[in-house]
C-alpha positions as protocol buffer text, in pm:
chain_id: "A"
residue {
  index: 1
  type: MET
  ca { x: -9745 y: 641 z: 9370 }
}
residue {
  index: 2
  type: LYS
  ca { x: -9424 y: 711 z: 9194 }
}
residue {
  index: 3
  type: ASN
  ca { x: -9455 y: 406 z: 8968 }
}
residue {
  index: 4
  type: ARG
  ca { x: -9817 y: 486 z: 8886 }
}
residue {
  index: 5
  type: LYS
  ca { x: -9730 y: 839 z: 8779 }
}
residue {
  index: 6
  type: MET
  ca { x: -9460 y: 708 z: 8549 }
}
residue {
  index: 7
  type: LYS
  ca { x: -9708 y: 469 z: 8385 }
}
residue {
  index: 8
  type: LEU
  ca { x: -9952 y: 751 z: 8320 }
}
residue {
  index: 9
  type: ILE
  ca { x: -9681 y: 962 z: 8162 }
}
residue {
  index: 10
  type: LEU
  ca { x: -9569 y: 676 z: 7936 }
}
residue {
  index: 11
  type: THR
  ca { x: -9928 y: 607 z: 7834 }
}
residue {
  index: 12
  type: GLY
  ca { x: -9982 y: 972 z: 7739 }
}
residue {
  index: 13
  type: LEU
  ca { x: -9663 y: 969 z: 7532 }
}
residue {
  index: 14
  type: ALA
  ca { x: -9781 y: 659 z: 7348 }
}
residue {
  index: 15
  type: LEU
  ca { x: -10112 y: 826 z: 7262 }
}
residue {
  index: 16
  type: LEU
  ca { x: -9925 y: 1131 z: 7136 }
}
residue {
  index: 17
  type: VAL
  ca { x: -9716 y: 917 z: 6900 }
}
residue {
  index: 18
  type: VAL
  ca { x: -10025 y: 744 z: 6761 }
}
residue {
  index: 19
  type: THR
  ca { x: -10198 y: 1078 z: 6701 }
}
residue {
  index: 20
  type: VAL
  ca { x: -9902 y: 1227 z: 6516 }
}
residue {
  index: 21
  type: GLY
  ca { x: -9866 y: 924 z: 6288 }
}
residue {
  index: 22
  type: THR
  ca { x: -10228 y: 929 z: 6170 }
}
residue {
  index: 23
  type: THR
  ca { x: -10292 y: 1060 z: 5809 }
}
residue {
  index: 24
  type: TYR
  ca { x: -10610 y: 1202 z: 5662 }
}
residue {
  index: 25
  type: ALA
  ca { x: -10728 y: 1109 z: 5307 }
}
residue {
  index: 26
  type: TRP
  ca { x: -10802 y: 1398 z: 5072 }
}
residue {
  index: 27
  type: TRP
  ca { x: -11092 y: 1357 z: 4830 }
}
residue {
  index: 28
  type: THR
  ca { x: -10981 y: 1282 z: 4471 }
}
residue {
  index: 29
  type: ALA
  ca { x: -11159 y: 1215 z: 4145 }
}
residue {
  index: 30
  type: SER
  ca { x: -11055 y: 1110 z: 3793 }
}
residue {
  index: 31
  type: SER
  ca { x: -11218 y: 1083 z: 3457 }
}
residue {
  index: 32
  type: LYS
  ca { x: -11096 y: 915 z: 3135 }
}
residue {
  index: 33
  type: VAL
  ca { x: -11174 y: 1061 z: 2793 }
}
residue {
  index: 34
  type: GLU
  ca { x: -11130 y: 832 z: 2494 }
}
residue {
  index: 35
  type: GLN
  ca { x: -11184 y: 890 z: 2122 }
}
residue {
  index: 36
  type: GLN
  ca { x: -11129 y: 626 z: 1857 }
}
residue {
  index: 37
  type: VAL
  ca { x: -10952 y: 745 z: 1540 }
}
residue {
  index: 38
  type: ILE
  ca { x: -10937 y: 543 z: 1219 }
}
residue {
  index: 39
  type: MET
  ca { x: -10625 y: 600 z: 1011 }
}
residue {
  index: 40
  type: GLY
  ca { x: -10655 y: 633 z: 634 }
}
residue {
  index: 41
  type: ASN
  ca { x: -10446 y: 462 z: 371 }
}
residue {
  index: 42
  type: LEU
  ca { x: -10231 y: 585 z: 83 }
}
residue {
  index: 43
  type: ALA
  ca { x: -10245 y: 396 z: -248 }
}
residue {
  index: 44
  type: VAL
  ca { x: -10215 y: 481 z: -618 }
}
residue {
  index: 45
  type: THR
  ca { x: -10250 y: 268 z: -930 }
}
residue {
  index: 46
  type: ALA
  ca { x: -10168 y: 328 z: -1296 }
}
residue {
  index: 47
  type: GLU
  ca { x: -10258 y: 177 z: -1631 }
}
residue {
  index: 48
  type: PHE
  ca { x: -10093 y: 254 z: -1966 }
}
residue {
  index: 49
  type: GLU
  ca { x: -10136 y: 150 z: -2326 }
}
residue {
  index: 50
  type: ASP
  ca { x: -9914 y: -129 z: -2456 }
}
residue {
  index: 51
  type: VAL
  ca { x: -9669 y: -56 z: -2737 }
}
residue {
  index: 52
  type: SER
  ca { x: -9817 y: -225 z: -3042 }
}
residue {
  index: 53
  type: ASP
  ca { x: -9488 y: -279 z: -3226 }
}
residue {
  index: 54
  type: ASN
  ca { x: -9183 y: -297 z: -3003 }
}
residue {
  index: 55
  type: THR
  ca { x: -8914 y: -412 z: -3247 }
}
residue {
  index: 56
  type: ASP
  ca { x: -8651 y: -237 z: -3463 }
}
residue {
  index: 57
  type: PHE
  ca { x: -8656 y: 97 z: -3284 }
}
residue {
  index: 58
  type: GLU
  ca { x: -8384 y: 347 z: -3370 }
}
residue {
  index: 59
  type: PRO
  ca { x: -8221 y: 642 z: -3195 }
}
residue {
  index: 60
  type: GLY
  ca { x: -8422 y: 951 z: -3283 }
}
residue {
  index: 61
  type: LEU
  ca { x: -8761 y: 777 z: -3257 }
}
residue {
  index: 62
  type: SER
  ca { x: -9004 y: 796 z: -2967 }
}
residue {
  index: 63
  type: ILE
  ca { x: -9292 y: 614 z: -2802 }
}
residue {
  index: 64
  type: GLU
  ca { x: -9611 y: 796 z: -2703 }
}
residue {
  index: 65
  type: GLN
  ca { x: -9850 y: 637 z: -2453 }
}
residue {
  index: 66
  type: ASN
  ca { x: -10165 y: 752 z: -2281 }
}
residue {
  index: 67
  type: GLY
  ca { x: -10258 y: 622 z: -1942 }
}
residue {
  index: 68
  type: THR
  ca { x: -10447 y: 683 z: -1621 }
}
residue {
  index: 69
  type: VAL
  ca { x: -10337 y: 737 z: -1262 }
}
residue {
  index: 70
  type: THR
  ca { x: -10591 y: 662 z: -988 }
}
residue {
  index: 71
  type: ASN
  ca { x: -10591 y: 753 z: -622 }
}
residue {
  index: 72
  type: SER
  ca { x: -10714 y: 419 z: -491 }
}
residue {
  index: 73
  type: GLY
  ca { x: -10650 y: 510 z: -126 }
}
residue {
  index: 74
  type: SER
  ca { x: -10865 y: 698 z: 124 }
}
residue {
  index: 75
  type: ILE
  ca { x: -10659 y: 1018 z: 165 }
}
residue {
  index: 76
  type: ASP
  ca { x: -10535 y: 1293 z: -67 }
}
residue {
  index: 77
  type: ALA
  ca { x: -10210 y: 1203 z: -243 }
}
residue {
  index: 78
  type: ILE
  ca { x: -9944 y: 1397 z: -429 }
}
residue {
  index: 79
  type: ILE
  ca { x: -9767 y: 1189 z: -692 }
}
residue {
  index: 80
  type: LYS
  ca { x: -9444 y: 1226 z: -884 }
}
residue {
  index: 81
  type: ILE
  ca { x: -9373 y: 1010 z: -1188 }
}
residue {
  index: 82
  type: GLU
  ca { x: -9005 y: 951 z: -1252 }
}
residue {
  index: 83
  type: SER
  ca { x: -8823 y: 758 z: -1522 }
}
residue {
  index: 84
  type: ASP
  ca { x: -8738 y: 405 z: -1416 }
}
residue {
  index: 85
  type: SER
  ca { x: -8632 y: 270 z: -1755 }
}
residue {
  index: 86
  type: GLN
  ca { x: -8369 y: -2 z: -1783 }
}
residue {
  index: 87
  type: VAL
  ca { x: -8143 y: -110 z: -2066 }
}
residue {
  index: 88
  type: LYS
  ca { x: -7945 y: -421 z: -2152 }
}
residue {
  index: 89
  type: LEU
  ca { x: -7682 y: -334 z: -2408 }
}
residue {
  index: 90
  type: GLY
  ca { x: -7595 y: -581 z: -2679 }
}
residue {
  index: 91
  type: ASN
  ca { x: -7285 y: -712 z: -2500 }
}
residue {
  index: 92
  type: ALA
  ca { x: -7430 y: -702 z: -2147 }
}
residue {
  index: 93
  type: ALA
  ca { x: -7570 y: -991 z: -1944 }
}
residue {
  index: 94
  type: ASP
  ca { x: -7814 y: -795 z: -1726 }
}
residue {
  index: 95
  type: PHE
  ca { x: -8039 y: -491 z: -1731 }
}
residue {
  index: 96
  type: THR
  ca { x: -7911 y: -172 z: -1567 }
}
residue {
  index: 97
  type: LYS
  ca { x: -8068 y: 169 z: -1512 }
}
residue {
  index: 98
  type: ALA
  ca { x: -8096 y: 356 z: -1839 }
}
residue {
  index: 99
  type: ASP
  ca { x: -7932 y: 694 z: -1887 }
}
residue {
  index: 100
  type: ASP
  ca { x: -8218 y: 944 z: -1842 }
}
residue {
  index: 101
  type: GLU
  ca { x: -8061 y: 1162 z: -2112 }
}
residue {
  index: 102
  type: ALA
  ca { x: -8062 y: 874 z: -2360 }
}
residue {
  index: 103
  type: VAL
  ca { x: -8404 y: 727 z: -2274 }
}
residue {
  index: 104
  type: LYS
  ca { x: -8585 y: 1048 z: -2190 }
}
residue {
  index: 105
  type: LEU
  ca { x: -8926 y: 1032 z: -2026 }
}
residue {
  index: 106
  type: SER
  ca { x: -9158 y: 1334 z: -2038 }
}
residue {
  index: 107
  type: ILE
  ca { x: -9504 y: 1359 z: -1886 }
}
residue {
  index: 108
  type: LYS
  ca { x: -9789 y: 1602 z: -1927 }
}
residue {
  index: 109
  type: PRO
  ca { x: -10158 y: 1622 z: -1828 }
}
residue {
  index: 110
  type: ALA
  ca { x: -10412 y: 1487 z: -2074 }
}
residue {
  index: 111
  type: GLY
  ca { x: -10741 y: 1542 z: -1893 }
}
residue {
  index: 112
  type: GLY
  ca { x: -10937 y: 1384 z: -1613 }
}
residue {
  index: 113
  type: ALA
  ca { x: -10933 y: 1494 z: -1251 }
}
residue {
  index: 114
  type: GLY
  ca { x: -10661 y: 1628 z: -1025 }
}
residue {
  index: 115
  type: TYR
  ca { x: -10425 y: 1925 z: -1017 }
}
residue {
  index: 116
  type: TRP
  ca { x: -10075 y: 1948 z: -1161 }
}
residue {
  index: 117
  type: TYR
  ca { x: -9772 y: 2131 z: -1022 }
}
residue {
  index: 118
  type: SER
  ca { x: -9406 y: 2174 z: -1110 }
}
residue {
  index: 119
  type: ASP
  ca { x: -9087 y: 2245 z: -916 }
}
residue {
  index: 120
  type: SER
  ca { x: -8788 y: 2460 z: -1005 }
}
residue {
  index: 121
  type: ALA
  ca { x: -8605 y: 2162 z: -1156 }
}
residue {
  index: 122
  type: GLY
  ca { x: -8890 y: 2085 z: -1399 }
}
residue {
  index: 123
  type: GLY
  ca { x: -9036 y: 1791 z: -1207 }
}
residue {
  index: 124
  type: HIS
  ca { x: -9412 y: 1740 z: -1236 }
}
residue {
  index: 125
  type: TYR
  ca { x: -9648 y: 1648 z: -953 }
}
residue {
  index: 126
  type: LEU
  ca { x: -10010 y: 1532 z: -959 }
}
residue {
  index: 127
  type: LEU
  ca { x: -10252 y: 1590 z: -669 }
}
residue {
  index: 128
  type: LEU
  ca { x: -10547 y: 1354 z: -652 }
}
residue {
  index: 129
  type: SER
  ca { x: -10828 y: 1321 z: -399 }
}
residue {
  index: 130
  type: PRO
  ca { x: -10953 y: 972 z: -308 }
}
residue {
  index: 131
  type: GLY
  ca { x: -11121 y: 802 z: -604 }
}
residue {
  index: 132
  type: GLU
  ca { x: -11006 y: 1060 z: -861 }
}
residue {
  index: 133
  type: VAL
  ca { x: -10857 y: 949 z: -1192 }
}
residue {
  index: 134
  type: ALA
  ca { x: -10620 y: 1159 z: -1404 }
}
residue {
  index: 135
  type: THR
  ca { x: -10533 y: 1096 z: -1768 }
}
residue {
  index: 136
  type: ILE
  ca { x: -10170 y: 1156 z: -1860 }
}
residue {
  index: 137
  type: ASN
  ca { x: -9955 y: 1145 z: -2170 }
}
residue {
  index: 138
  type: VAL
  ca { x: -9610 y: 989 z: -2149 }
}
residue {
  index: 139
  type: ASN
  ca { x: -9355 y: 1035 z: -2424 }
}
residue {
  index: 140
  type: THR
  ca { x: -9028 y: 839 z: -2431 }
}
residue {
  index: 141
  type: ASP
  ca { x: -8758 y: 974 z: -2660 }
}
residue {
  index: 142
  type: PHE
  ca { x: -8462 y: 765 z: -2772 }
}
residue {
  index: 143
  type: VAL
  ca { x: -8215 y: 1052 z: -2801 }
}
residue {
  index: 144
  type: GLY
  ca { x: -7981 y: 998 z: -3095 }
}
residue {
  index: 145
  type: GLU
  ca { x: -7704 y: 1221 z: -2961 }
}
residue {
  index: 146
  type: LYS
  ca { x: -7686 y: 1009 z: -2645 }
}
residue {
  index: 147
  type: MET
  ca { x: -7703 y: 664 z: -2805 }
}
residue {
  index: 148
  type: ASP
  ca { x: -7381 y: 533 z: -2956 }
}
residue {
  index: 149
  type: ALA
  ca { x: -7313 y: 201 z: -3132 }
}
residue {
  index: 150
  type: ASP
  ca { x: -7337 y: 14 z: -2800 }
}
residue {
  index: 151
  type: TYR
  ca { x: -7715 y: 53 z: -2823 }
}
residue {
  index: 152
  type: ALA
  ca { x: -7736 y: -163 z: -3137 }
}
residue {
  index: 153
  type: ASN
  ca { x: -7949 y: -471 z: -3055 }
}
residue {
  index: 154
  type: ALA
  ca { x: -8006 y: -337 z: -2702 }
}
residue {
  index: 155
  type: GLU
  ca { x: -8321 y: -419 z: -2508 }
}
residue {
  index: 156
  type: VAL
  ca { x: -8494 y: -130 z: -2333 }
}
residue {
  index: 157
  type: LYS
  ca { x: -8759 y: -157 z: -2064 }
}
residue {
  index: 158
  type: VAL
  ca { x: -8947 y: 172 z: -2076 }
}
residue {
  index: 159
  type: ALA
  ca { x: -9091 y: 236 z: -1731 }
}
residue {
  index: 160
  type: GLY
  ca { x: -9208 y: 508 z: -1499 }
}
residue {
  index: 161
  type: ASN
  ca { x: -9206 y: 494 z: -1120 }
}
residue {
  index: 162
  type: LEU
  ca { x: -9501 y: 651 z: -936 }
}
residue {
  index: 163
  type: LYS
  ca { x: -9401 y: 786 z: -597 }
}
residue {
  index: 164
  type: ALA
  ca { x: -9687 y: 911 z: -379 }
}
residue {
  index: 165
  type: THR
  ca { x: -9702 y: 1070 z: -36 }
}
residue {
  index: 166
  type: GLN
  ca { x: -9931 y: 1274 z: 189 }
}
residue {
  index: 167
  type: VAL
  ca { x: -10005 y: 1635 z: 101 }
}
residue {
  index: 168
  type: LEU
  ca { x: -9815 y: 1768 z: 402 }
}
residue {
  index: 169
  type: GLU
  ca { x: -9492 y: 1969 z: 412 }
}
residue {
  index: 170
  type: GLY
  ca { x: -9295 y: 1711 z: 609 }
}
residue {
  index: 171
  type: ALA
  ca { x: -9399 y: 1422 z: 388 }
}
residue {
  index: 172
  type: ILE
  ca { x: -9323 y: 1608 z: 64 }
}
residue {
  index: 173
  type: LYS
  ca { x: -8983 y: 1720 z: 193 }
}
residue {
  index: 174
  type: SER
  ca { x: -8895 y: 1367 z: 304 }
}
residue {
  index: 175
  type: GLU
  ca { x: -9015 y: 1185 z: -8 }
}
residue {
  index: 176
  type: PHE
  ca { x: -8932 y: 1431 z: -286 }
}
residue {
  index: 177
  type: GLY
  ca { x: -8662 y: 1646 z: -128 }
}
residue {
  index: 178
  type: ILE
  ca { x: -8835 y: 1976 z: -207 }
}
residue {
  index: 179
  type: ASP
  ca { x: -9002 y: 2254 z: -11 }
}
residue {
  index: 180
  type: ALA
  ca { x: -9376 y: 2217 z: -73 }
}
residue {
  index: 181
  type: GLU
  ca { x: -9421 y: 2595 z: -57 }
}
residue {
  index: 182
  type: THR
  ca { x: -9211 y: 2633 z: -374 }
}
residue {
  index: 183
  type: LEU
  ca { x: -9444 y: 2424 z: -591 }
}
residue {
  index: 184
  type: GLN
  ca { x: -9620 y: 2617 z: -867 }
}
residue {
  index: 185
  type: GLU
  ca { x: -9917 y: 2528 z: -1081 }
}
residue {
  index: 186
  type: TYR
  ca { x: -9809 y: 2342 z: -1394 }
}
residue {
  index: 187
  type: VAL
  ca { x: -9838 y: 2561 z: -1702 }
}
residue {
  index: 188
  type: ASP
  ca { x: -9841 y: 2415 z: -2051 }
}
residue {
  index: 189
  type: PRO
  ca { x: -9584 y: 2618 z: -2249 }
}
residue {
  index: 190
  type: ASN
  ca { x: -9815 y: 2597 z: -2551 }
}
residue {
  index: 191
  type: ALA
  ca { x: -10104 y: 2766 z: -2368 }
}
residue {
  index: 192
  type: PRO
  ca { x: -10065 y: 3149 z: -2379 }
}
residue {
  index: 193
  type: ALA
  ca { x: -10378 y: 3207 z: -2171 }
}
residue {
  index: 194
  type: ALA
  ca { x: -10238 y: 2999 z: -1885 }
}
residue {
  index: 195
  type: ARG
  ca { x: -9908 y: 3190 z: -1896 }
}
residue {
  index: 196
  type: SER
  ca { x: -10096 y: 3519 z: -1887 }
}
residue {
  index: 197
  type: LEU
  ca { x: -10303 y: 3408 z: -1587 }
}
residue {
  index: 198
  type: THR
  ca { x: -9990 y: 3303 z: -1398 }
}
residue {
  index: 199
  type: ALA
  ca { x: -9817 y: 3632 z: -1481 }
}
residue {
  index: 200
  type: ARG
  ca { x: -10101 y: 3823 z: -1315 }
}
residue {
  index: 201
  type: GLY
  ca { x: -10041 y: 3625 z: -996 }
}
residue {
  index: 202
  type: ALA
  ca { x: -10399 y: 3497 z: -976 }
}
residue {
  index: 203
  type: GLN
  ca { x: -10462 y: 3247 z: -695 }
}
residue {
  index: 204
  type: SER
  ca { x: -10591 y: 2952 z: -897 }
}
residue {
  index: 205
  type: GLU
  ca { x: -10809 y: 2670 z: -769 }
}
residue {
  index: 206
  type: ALA
  ca { x: -10508 y: 2439 z: -794 }
}
residue {
  index: 207
  type: MET
  ca { x: -10292 y: 2659 z: -571 }
}
residue {
  index: 208
  type: SER
  ca { x: -10575 y: 2724 z: -324 }
}
residue {
  index: 209
  type: THR
  ca { x: -10635 y: 2351 z: -287 }
}
residue {
  index: 210
  type: LEU
  ca { x: -10265 y: 2283 z: -232 }
}
residue {
  index: 211
  type: ARG
  ca { x: -10234 y: 2558 z: 30 }
}
residue {
  index: 212
  type: GLN
  ca { x: -10541 y: 2435 z: 221 }
}
residue {
  index: 213
  type: LEU
  ca { x: -10406 y: 2082 z: 238 }
}
residue {
  index: 214
  type: LEU
  ca { x: -10058 y: 2195 z: 343 }
}
residue {
  index: 215
  type: ASN
  ca { x: -10201 y: 2415 z: 619 }
}
residue {
  index: 216
  type: ARG
  ca { x: -10357 y: 2111 z: 789 }
}
residue {
  index: 217
  type: GLY
  ca { x: -10020 y: 2017 z: 934 }
}
residue {
  index: 218
  type: LYS
  ca { x: -9949 y: 2358 z: 1088 }
}
């Protein structure tokens, strides 16, 4: 009898251990949401007139060229055109970057699509939507006061570099080193009506478009 009672007690203890170790599964559910996004692309192209006679230039003369800039990508682009001219002086073996004060590049709008802006340092920026084409005028001055006798028989490659980026604050800051909020609509100094409009603080279409695009990233 004593042994039997001990067996019953041990059996009950074993059942208790099994019961405590058992787990219950909670109900769970999951759902996956997926949306495909196609990224756009950023691309710009430019075409300019050739110089018809490119020999025997002198300090004090200039070259005027008309050209087009096209947004050939699929997203809005803001573009800055900077001088990228090179010079090989008469006694030099290779081309080097030209002095921007000696070979001075200036750019202004000449029609077509797009909006123009300027920064506090006088840099000009062109905003183009996909497929838009702007016409621009580029003038290159060979500044006499900056060209000494070393420029005799020199070869000059007149060039402009188009830098484009997204119309977003971060991209503009990174690429151009400026605060996008400080950009102002470009005003032709020979257009009194435009100066008067700016003085009144009118919110132009150009500025409204820029603000709308910048606000997308906020």
